[in-house]
N, C-alpha and C positions, 0 to 999 in steps of 0.2 A: 911556858905552859902549865897548863894544867893537866895533871896525869891522867884525868878521864879522858881529854880531846888526845893525849900521844892512846894512849891504849887503841881509842876507839880509830887513829889514824893506820895504827898499826894493824888493826886488821882489816882495815880496808883492805892495806897494802899487801897480807898477806893471803885476802882473796883473788888480786887482782893476781897476785904469784900464781896461786893453784893452777889459777884458769888461763896461763901461757900468756897476758895480757903486762907489757911492760910497762910503766907508769913512775915517774919521776917526781919526785916533791918541791917547785921550787918558787920562791916569794913570791906574792900576789901583786907587787909592783914590776918583778919580771917580762910576768902573763897581760900585762898593763890593764889588767882588771880596777876597775873603778872602789874606791871606798867603797866597805858596806858590802859588796861581794865575798861569794865563801872563796878559798882557795879553791884548788883538785884535791885536796884530802879531807875537804868540810865535808861536815854531813849537808846535805841539804835540808832547804827549809819547804814541806809539801802541802798545798794545798789541794784537798778531794771536793769536786762537785758533781753531785749525784751520790750519795757514798748511802744510801738505805739496800741498790737492790748488788748488782752485779761490781758497785766503786766499792762495796764492804769490802767484800774479800781483796779487791784492787791495793785497797789503802793495808790489811793484812801484808799484801806481799812486797811492800815498800817501808813498810817499820822499819825498815832497820836506820832511818833518815827520822828528821824531825817534822814529824803531823805536826802542823801548826795551827793551821784553819778545816773545818769542814764546811759545807755548804749543801742542802736539800729542802726541797721545797716541801716537804713532809715529814716531819719532824718525826712522827709516831713511828711513820718503815725507817728513819734514820736513827731510831734510839741506839738499836746495838753498837753503829759504828761512835756514835757521841760516848756511851757510855766507853767503851774500850781505848778510847785517844781522849781524857776530862780535861786534858791539859791543854787543847785545840780550842780558837775562837768559832761559835758557833754561827753560822748562816744560814739564813734563808734568800738572799738576793745574791746571786754570784759576782753582780756590779757592786757592791755596797763591799763585800768582800776585797775585790783587787782595789777599790779607790781608798779604802782604808788599812788594809796590809799588805798594801802593795813595795814599802823597799824592805817586808818581810819575808816575802812570799821568792822562791826562784825556780820554782815547777809545778805542774798541777797537774791531775789526771783527772779524767771528766768522765763520766758512767752517765749520764744522765740521757734520757730518750732519744734517740736519733733525731729528730727533726732543730733537739737544739747541740747538736755535738758542734756542730761548724761556728755558730755565731760565738758561742762559748769558748773553745779553741783561738777562734780568733780575735779574740779580745784578749785575750792571753799573750799569745805571739806578737800584739800591736803591743805589750808591755815591754817585752823582752822577755819572758819567759817560756819555758821549758815546758813544751805538752808528752801529756802522758793519754791517749783518746780511744776509746772503745770502737771497735768495729760497727757497723760497715764505714767508719769516719766519718760521715756525713750523708745528707739525708736525700741528696741532689747533687747532680753529674757537675752540674757546676761549683758547687761548696767545694768540691775535692781538687777542683782544679786549681781555685782559685785556697785555697788552703796548706794546701802544697807549697804552691809559688810564693806565699808569704815566711813559711817555716824557713824558706830556702834565702831570701833578702832577710830576712832578721838575723837567721844563720842560728837558730834555735838547735834545743835537741830534742827528738819529737818520736814517735813511738807507738803505733795502731797495737789495738787487743789484738788479737788472733795468736795466742799466745803459741802455738801446735809449729811454727814457724821452727824456731826455737829448737823445738827437738831431733834426735837425733835420723827418726824414721825415714822423713822428709828427704833429708842430706842421702842417706844410703839408698834411696828410690834414686833421685837424683843422678847419682852417680852409674847406678845400673842402665838406666835409659840413654847414656850419654856413653857410657858402655858398646852401646850396639844390641842390649838383651834378646831384646822383639823386637830390633833393625827398626826403621825411620817410624815412625809416632806417625799417625792419622787421621787419628776419629781418640777422643775423649768423652766420656761419661761420667757425671755424678751426679748423686741423689741424694737425698733427705725425707725422711719419714715427718720432719716439719713444714706446718704448726702441725699432724696429729702427736699422739703419745703411745703407741696402740691402738688399737682395734675402737676403742671405746671411752678414748680420752685426747684433750686438747690443749698442746702449750697456752696457743691463746684463741682469739677466736678471729675466722677470717670468714668470706662469702656471708658475713651476718649485714643486716641491717642501721642504722643509727637507731640507738633506744628513743622511746616518747617519751619515759619516766623519769623526774629529773628529783631526784634526792637530793638532800642535803650536802652540801660540802663540808668533810672533817673539822673540824677545828682543826686540828694541827697541819691542815692544809692548805698552804697558799693557791691554788688551782689559778691564776692569773698569771702568775711567774710559773707554772708546767704546761700553761699556753703557747706561755712564749712569741714566737714570732706567729706561731698560725694561725687561721680563724678561729676567730672565739665560739666556742659550746655550751653547751650548759656540766655540769661534771658529771658522772657516772662512774662506779667499779669497773664499767668492762672496757674501760681507759685506763685506769689507775689504781694499783698497780699491777708493772710486767703488761698488760696486754692493749697499752697500746702499740705491739709492735704489730700487730695484725692491720690497722689501720691508716690508710695513705695518708693522712696528715701528721702525724705522727713517728710513724713505721718505716719500715721499708721492706717486710714482708718477711717469709720464709730464706729467698733467695738474699737481701740484706744479713740475716740476720745470719743462716750458715756460708753464704759465699766465699767472704775474705778469709772463713775457715780452709773449708775445704778447695776454693781452686787456690789458694796460694801456693800450693804445691807444684800444680799442674805449671802454673806459672811461673816459675820458677826452673822446675825440668827444660821445660820445653820453651823456653826464651821467649814465652809470648808478650806480648805489647798492645798493641789496639788492634779490634778486628778491623775485616774492611765492611763486612757488614753483619747484620744479626737479626733475629725471629722470634714471632714468641708464640705458643699457642696455651688455650687456662679452658678450664671449667667455666662452670658463670662467674661474671666478674661482675662488680658494682662501684658506682660513686665513694664508696666509703669506707670497703676494707679490699684485702689484696683477694685472685680465688682461694679456694682450696688447694686446690691440684692445677700447677703449669710446667710446660716445660722450654725455654730458651737457647736457642741453638744462636754462636756465633761461629761466623768462619774467619780465618788465620791466616794472613798472608803465608809466603816463604818465609825466613829466615835463616839468613847467612845456609848450611849444609843442610837446616832443618824444612823437612817439608810441610807445604799449608799444610794445616790441621782445621780439623769439624770440631768443635765443643759445644757438645749440649747439657743441659743441666735439668731436674727433674726433682719436682717437690709435691708436697703434700703426700707422701705416699707414692707417687709413681717410678717407675726404674724402667734402666732396657730392660729388653729381650735377654733369657738367660744363652749366653753362647755356647755355640755346639760343643765346643774344644772340654768345657768345665764338666773334667769327673762328676759324675754319676751319685748322688748323693749329698756333693756339694751343693751350698746355697748363696744364693745373695742378699747381704743385710739388708735391712732397712735403711741405712746410708752406707754410703761408699762409693769407689772409685774404679772402673778400667779407663786402662791405656789399653789402644788397639793400634798394635804395629805388622811389619810384613811378614815379622818371622813368629810374632806373637802374642799374647797378654798378658798385661800383668792386672790382677782385682787384687783392692787392696793389700800391694804390697808384693802379694805374690804369684809366679810367675806360671803359668797356662799355656797350654797343656804340661801336664806331668814331665812327660819327654825332654822339653823344653829347659823345664826346671830343672832334670838331673842332668842333663849336659850340661848345661852354664856353670861358670866357674863365676863367684862374684869378685871386682876386682876390692884391692884393698883399702881401706877409707882414706880416705884424704879430705874431705871437705871437716874442718875445726869443727867438733862441738862449739855447740854454745854455753855461756856461764848463766844464763837462764833467761826469759825472756825480761823480764822487769831489773835484772841486773844488768841488760846491755845498755836499757834506756838510761840507769842509773851513774853508769861508767861513760856513756856519751855526754848525761850533763855535766858532768864533771873536766872533759875533756879529749875523753876516747874517743874510737872510733863509732860514728854511725849504729845505732839498731840497727838491727834488721829487718824489725818492719818499718822503719824514719817514712817518716812521709814523702820523700822523693820516690820509695818503692807503693807504699800505699795510698797514695795518692790517686795514682795510673791506672793500680789494682782496684778501686772502690769506685773510678769513670767505668771502667769495664762488666764491673757489679752492677752500678745501677742502672748502666743502660739497659740491660735486659726488663727493669722495671719500667723503663717509659714503654716497652713492647705491650705491654699489658693492659694500659690503661683504653677505660671502658669505650670512648668515644675514636680509637683507633683500631679497633679489636676486628673489624673486617679488614681494613686496608690491611692491617700487617698480614692478614692470615693469604692477599694476595700478592705482597711484594716482601721479599729482604728489604732490610734499611740498613738505607750507605751510609757509611759515616765515615764522616773526612777530619782527625782528631785534631790537625792544623788547623782549619777554617772552625773547628769547632760547630760542628751541627751536621745534622742526617740530609743528608740531597736531594735523596728522591722522595721527602715526603715532609714538606718545610713544615705543616701543621705540630708534625710529631716535635720542634724543636719547644716548644713552649713548656713542653716537661723538662726538660735539660734542667731547669730552676723551676723558683714559686717565690710567688710572690707574697714578702713580709705582712705582716700587723705596724700596723703605723706604728712608731716606737720603738721598732726593731731592724736591725740592720748588719752585717758583714763587715 
């Protein structure tokens, strides 16, 4: 064994020991691994797909491993990441990369716009590659169901990019709720200011129509590859970079962007699964972009000893009414979560009213800390336990999040205001408004498939 390999191996084992994770190095043939595949203690060969935005920091977060390939449709946007990893082979088309480097790639990190998450992740999974995919995992409810199923069948290690699930705060929140800190929880309210950024700025445009001018495509951008499975439209800087989030064809709006982050702690603490029903209302909406602000309400049935709960999501700066028991002078931030129980409330991790907070004694921590969001995935790729937001967890969570966007569709708006949409997860359909089921998935452009 070369000295450098021995050092990297000892370093990895030391990390596992420090985080309390047992690990034993055994010969590859005992594990039944094929020739050419890495032993559990070797470094992974990782490829990044979509490395100009969030994908850049994703690559930095896994650079303890070998970064062997980088792919982005816009090489100017990805230039910083290319410079940081000069030994990695560069591509614009992920299909060409997977074909040419199939035997050299163990895992991929997908951080493209939402509408291409599923097709790229699925292509990698079908080749037996481990996958880290940014939230909200997929663009449609159907894609989330299929991606989780494929990952399970191929037995690959997966993780969705909702990094907060690895933090200690949500773990302590779970312990408080399970300890009865505020009694049975019957309502939860979650809100974000996105797509706004303060009073005068926005993160990305929503509530707007398609631009009519057609500027030239930058020479560093392959616009056809950016479009991918979506319907063809002319290039415009209102779509790329980053501004794609607010467009129906490319993004999933504020709910898709933030929902898998801020709803994850709620789902874990209250052990939520699929809702029985959901509904929505919003500001004016069109067929091009998500509305400026919306409210989506999900009704979840009882789960074991846990009572039914109503979960309401707000975006665009909307938020629930200020609780009467909130102390004078205390504020509700632009982004927050409020749990309402029979014995009190928890606002952003703090029990209210003050009297209940003073009398309650927190339980001793019992849920182990995470070694880190990316570290969980790397360890899982090497034979460790499944990552905290693996697709068996992330797929169902993404399904519920994306159901909310179905209820925001323009041609359903008036009907949704008159009815709750009843959801049958086993039959995979909305039972009382059949025309809504068309929005559980989308038709791909010719030449693209899941």
